[in-house]
Residue, then its C-alpha position, 0 to 999 in steps of 0.5 A: m160724410i164718409a165714403a167707402s169703395n171696393w172692387t167686385s169680385t172678378v176672375d179674369a184670365y190675367s189675374q189668374a196667371w198673375s196668381a198662378c206665378l205668385a203661388e208658385a214663387i211663395s204658395k198659394p196658401e201664403a198668398e191667400r194668408a196675406l189676403n186674410e191678414v191685409a183685407p179679411l172682409e174684401n169678399y164680403f165687401s165686394q158683394e153689392g149691398n154690403l157696404e151700405a149695410a155697414f154703414t147703416e149697422s154703424g149709425f150712418s144713412a146711405v147717401h149714395a150707393g152705386a156701382v162704376d164699370l171701368d174698363v182697363h188697358l195696361s201694359v204688362e209691365q203696369f199690370v205687374e206694377d199694380r199687382e205688385i201693391n196688393s197684399g199678395g204682392r207685398l207679401g211676395r216681396h217681403l218673403l223673397g227679398n228684393d233680389k228674388w222679387m225682381n227675378f220673379r217679376k221679370g219671370a212674371i212679365t215674360i209669362l205674361r207677355a207670352r200668353f197675352g202679348d204686350t197689353v191686357g185689357y179687362s173690365r172691373r166694377a168698383l162698389i161705391a157708398i157714401g154715408r152720412k152720420s145719423p142723428s143721435r137718438y139721445g141728443s146732439g152728443t158731440 
């Protein structure tokens, strides 16, 4: 058995504000480069049906495919912590160095808190696919 998941594409005010802060710190092309290097097929897999298609093309049969809608409620600090571990956040920390990153982080929290208050709440959809290796037509193989 194999399982895979991916977030669907989303555009929300919180993510846009974070992206604007990050782009100001490291530039938008750098943030986009990070995503393309770390997860080049993220946009492809964010569309329903593409996880299952990848399984089928790789010799797996889909056992289950579906979507889960999640309501997320975080403090601004938790939201920033979450963004720090994505590709843009990791690149930002690498390019800026720890001290400048910590200053950036404080500034981003201040901007987000001024714009949205102490908490953020949004919905995200996760796509999930589970597959099983299809029997080989050439015998049992391995």
